[in-house]
C-alpha positions in Angstrom: -10.7 8.0 -8.3 -7.0 8.4 -9.4 -4.5 5.4 -8.8 -0.9 5.3 -7.6 2.3 3.3 -7.4 5.8 2.7 -6.8 8.8 1.5 -9.0 12.0 1.0 -7.7 14.8 -0.9 -9.4 15.1 -1.2 -13.1 13.6 -5.2 -12.5 10.2 -3.8 -11.9 10.1 -1.1 -15.3 8.3 -4.0 -17.4 6.0 -5.1 -14.3 4.9 -1.2 -14.0 4.2 -0.4 -17.9 1.8 -3.8 -17.9 -0.2 -2.0 -15.0 -0.4 1.5 -16.7 -0.9 0.4 -19.7 -3.9 -1.4 -18.1 -4.5 2.0 -15.7 -4.6 3.9 -19.4 -6.9 1.7 -21.3 -9.4 2.1 -18.8 -8.6 6.0 -18.2 -7.4 6.5 -15.2 -4.6 9.0 -13.8 -2.2 7.5 -11.8 1.2 8.8 -9.3 4.3 6.9 -10.4 6.9 7.2 -7.4 10.1 5.8 -9.1 13.8 6.2 -9.5 14.0 4.8 -12.8 13.6 7.1 -16.6 10.6 6.3 -18.2 9.9 7.5 -22.1 6.4 8.2 -21.2 5.6 10.6 -23.6 7.1 8.8 -26.8 5.1 5.7 -25.9 1.8 8.0 -25.4 1.2 7.6 -21.3 -0.4 11.0 -20.6 -2.2 9.5 -17.6 1.1 9.2 -15.8 2.5 12.1 -13.0 5.8 11.0 -12.0 7.4 11.5 -8.4 11.1 11.3 -8.9 13.3 10.3 -6.4 16.8 9.1 -6.1 16.4 6.9 -3.6 17.9 3.5 -4.4 16.3 0.8 -2.1 12.9 0.0 -1.8 10.6 -0.2 1.7 7.1 -0.5 1.8 6.7 3.1 3.8 7.7 4.4 0.3 3.8 3.6 -1.1 2.5 7.1 1.0 4.7 9.3 -1.0 2.4 9.2 -4.1 -0.7 8.3 -2.4 -0.4 11.8 -0.5 0.9 13.6 -3.2 -2.2 12.4 -5.2 -4.7 13.8 -2.5 -2.4 16.9 -2.3 -2.9 17.5 -6.4 -6.1 16.1 -6.9 -9.8 16.8 -5.7 -10.3 12.7 -6.1 -12.2 11.3 -3.1 -10.7 8.2 -3.6 -7.0 6.9 -4.0 -6.7 3.3 -5.4 -2.6 1.9 -4.0 -1.6 -1.0 -6.5 2.0 -2.7 -6.2 3.7 -2.2 -9.3 3.3 -5.5 -10.6 0.0 -5.5 -10.0 -2.8 -6.0 -13.3 -6.1 -5.8 -14.4 -8.7 -8.3 -14.4 -11.7 -8.6 -16.3 -12.8 -11.9 -16.9 -15.8 -12.1 -14.6 -19.4 -12.2 -15.9 -19.7 -9.2 -13.9 -17.6 -7.1 -16.2 -15.7 -3.9 -14.9 -17.8 -0.5 -14.6 -15.9 2.6 -13.6 -19.0 4.6 -12.8 -20.5 1.7 -10.7 -17.1 0.7 -9.1 -17.1 4.2 -8.0 -20.8 4.6 -6.6 -20.1 1.4 -4.9 -17.4 2.9 -2.9 -18.9 6.1 -2.3 -21.8 3.9 -0.7 -19.2 2.2 1.6 -17.9 3.7 5.2 -14.3 3.4 5.4 -11.1 5.7 5.1 -8.7 2.3 4.3 -9.8 -0.2 2.2 -7.8 -4.0 2.2 -8.7 -7.4 0.7 -7.1 -9.5 4.2 -6.0 -9.1 7.3 -3.1 -11.0 8.3 -1.5 -11.8 11.9 -2.1 -9.8 15.0 0.3 -6.6 14.8 1.7 -8.3 18.4 3.7 -11.0 16.6 5.5 -8.2 14.5 7.3 -6.6 17.3 8.8 -9.3 19.2 12.8 -8.0 19.4 15.0 -9.1 16.6 16.9 -12.1 17.0 20.7 -11.3 17.6 21.3 -14.5 14.6 18.7 -13.7 12.4 20.1 -13.6 8.5 20.6 -10.0 7.4 20.2 -10.7 3.8 16.4 -11.8 3.8 13.7 -10.0 4.8 12.9 -10.1 8.1 9.5 -9.3 10.5 9.8 -8.5 14.1 10.4 -4.9 14.5 10.1 -4.9 18.3 13.1 -2.1 18.6 12.7 -0.4 22.3 12.4 3.0 20.8 10.0 1.7 18.2 7.4 0.0 20.7 7.6 3.7 22.8 7.4 5.8 20.1 3.9 3.8 18.7 2.6 3.6 22.7 3.3 7.2 22.8 1.5 7.7 20.0 -1.4 5.5 20.5 -2.8 5.3 24.1 -5.3 2.4 22.9 -2.0 0.5 22.2 -2.7 -2.6 24.3 -6.0 -3.7 22.6 -4.6 -2.3 19.0 -1.8 -4.5 18.8 -4.0 -7.4 19.3 -5.5 -6.5 16.1 -4.6 -8.2 12.8 -2.4 -6.0 10.1 -4.0 -5.3 7.2 -2.6 -6.6 3.7 -0.5 -3.6 1.7 0.1 -4.8 -1.6 -3.8 -3.5 -2.7 -5.2 -1.0 -0.8 -8.2 1.9 -1.1 -8.0 5.1 0.6 -10.6 7.9 1.0 -9.8 11.8 1.1 -9.9 13.5 4.8 -8.1 16.1 6.6 -6.9 13.4 9.3 -6.1 11.6 6.5 -3.4 13.5 4.9 -2.0 13.7 9.0 -1.9 10.0 9.4 0.3 9.5 5.8 2.6 12.4 7.1 2.6 10.4 10.5 3.4 7.1 8.9 6.5 8.6 6.6 7.7 10.0 9.7 7.5 7.0 11.8 9.7 5.4 8.7 12.1 6.8 9.8 13.0 5.7 13.0 12.1 2.3 11.8 14.8 2.5 9.0 17.2 3.9 11.1 16.9 1.3 13.9 16.8 -1.5 11.1 19.9 -0.2 9.4 21.9 -0.2 12.8 21.8 -3.7 13.0 22.7 -4.3 9.2 19.1 -5.6 7.9 19.8 -5.5 4.2 15.7 -4.9 3.3 15.0 -2.3 5.7 10.8 -1.4 6.2 9.4 -4.2 4.0 6.4 -3.9 6.1 4.3 -1.3 7.4 0.7 -3.1 7.8 1.5 -2.8 11.6 2.5 0.6 11.7 -1.3 1.6 9.6 -2.9 -0.4 12.0 -1.6 1.1 15.2 -1.4 4.6 13.6 -4.8 4.8 12.2 -6.1 4.1 16.0 -4.7 7.9 16.5 -6.3 9.6 14.2 -9.9 7.4 14.6 -10.0 6.0 10.9 -11.6 3.1 9.9 -10.0 0.4 8.4 -12.3 -1.8 6.7 -11.4 -5.8 5.2 -13.6 -6.5 1.9 -13.0 -7.8 -1.2 -14.1 -5.3 -3.2 -10.5 -3.7 -3.0 -9.2 -6.7 -5.1 -12.4 -7.5 -7.0 -10.8 -6.2 -10.5 -7.2 -4.8 -9.4 -5.0 -7.9 -8.2 -2.0 -6.6 -6.5 1.4 -8.5 -6.8 -0.1 -11.1 -9.3 2.8 -11.2 -11.3 5.3 -12.4 -8.7 2.6 -14.3 -6.2 -0.8 -15.7 -6.2 -2.6 -13.3 -4.8 -3.4 -13.3 -2.2 -2.2 -16.2 -0.4 -3.5 -19.2 -3.0 -6.8 -17.5 -3.0 -9.0 -18.8 -6.1 -10.8 -15.7 -8.1 -14.4 -16.3 -8.6 -15.8 -16.1 -12.2 -19.7 -15.7 -10.2 -18.2 -13.5 -7.5 -20.6 -9.8 -7.8 -20.4 -6.9 -6.1 -22.6 -4.1 -7.9 
């Protein structure tokens, strides 16, 4: 198992260094997609594989770049994605055990694992409001070209839009040929979505990708499973938000 994360912008440097420190202590390799310079040699972060970009603006689909790269450059079965302001927690009675955790994942039937399911996809495919505030994150992606594209890809569109979107801040991916195709498709789709959002002047483009994960996973027959295992020891967005949505962390919870 290897990890993947994204750090776009100087304001994310500190968060990212905390996460990378956690992963170094656990002896895990991590693929980092970033537009800032880190002096990893000085700080002896030999576990970090940097994917440098000149992009200056973050979008939610960038996470699929280090995930795809990790699959292509390693033989690992699993890629664990965490937002860069995530942390490792080991305060439960049941302590983290690297071998037990990875054996647990092997025993589970999934292609993608998410800790939580959000509202149905269709709620994010409403048309943009002409009077919306362009300076804040907007979650209405119902552009005509976007809907037609998704319908052309997913023959079960009418049913799948009624299903929930997976939470994207912490995810596990299992390697397969169809998984690589799925990641390529998400990155291709993001170009269309970002183009449409830029046309109407949104400042934050592609701030959500869960709806696309749900609809496009069906094209490749990928199984998205909702399971708390994925956030048992690793907490996505813990430093900036209460993870997830005020859920309490149960110290006595057991997964092994």
